[in-house]
C-alpha positions in Angstrom: 185.9 280.1 100.8 185.7 283.4 101.8 182.1 283.9 102.5 179.4 282.0 104.0 176.4 280.9 101.7 173.3 282.8 102.3 171.0 281.3 105.2 167.8 281.3 103.0 169.5 279.2 100.4 171.0 277.0 102.8 168.0 275.7 104.6 166.0 275.6 101.4 168.4 272.7 100.3 167.9 271.3 104.1 164.2 271.5 103.7 162.7 268.0 105.3 165.9 267.5 107.5 164.4 265.8 110.6 166.6 267.4 113.7 168.7 266.5 115.6 170.7 265.6 112.6 174.4 264.5 112.0 176.7 266.6 109.8 176.6 263.8 107.2 172.7 263.7 107.2 172.8 267.4 106.3 175.6 267.1 103.7 173.3 264.1 102.1 170.3 266.1 102.5 172.0 269.2 100.7 173.5 267.0 97.8 170.0 265.2 97.4 168.5 269.0 96.8 171.1 269.8 94.3 172.8 272.5 96.5 175.6 274.3 95.2 179.2 273.3 95.8 179.5 276.6 97.9 176.8 274.9 100.3 177.8 271.3 100.2 181.6 272.5 101.0 180.3 274.9 104.1 178.4 272.2 105.4 181.4 269.6 105.0 183.5 272.3 107.0 181.3 272.1 110.0 182.4 270.4 113.3 181.4 266.9 113.2 178.6 266.6 115.5 174.6 266.6 115.8 172.9 269.6 115.2 169.5 270.2 116.7 168.0 272.8 114.3 168.2 275.0 111.4 169.7 277.9 113.6 172.5 275.7 114.7 173.3 274.7 111.5 173.6 278.1 110.3 175.4 279.3 113.1 177.8 276.5 112.5 178.3 277.5 108.8 179.1 281.3 109.7 181.6 280.7 112.5 184.2 279.3 110.4 
């Protein structure tokens, strides 16, 4: 994937997530909210760790 997903779209699909959240929690939430394949793939490509909030997720997605 050449571009990161739109941060606003990304956060829409992660609404309701309780932070800190694991990578697996975030991928599941995105799938539960019918996120695009682009968003799910971007989340799956993030490092496997706990994320303390939406900014940490956006940062991890864009730093690939």
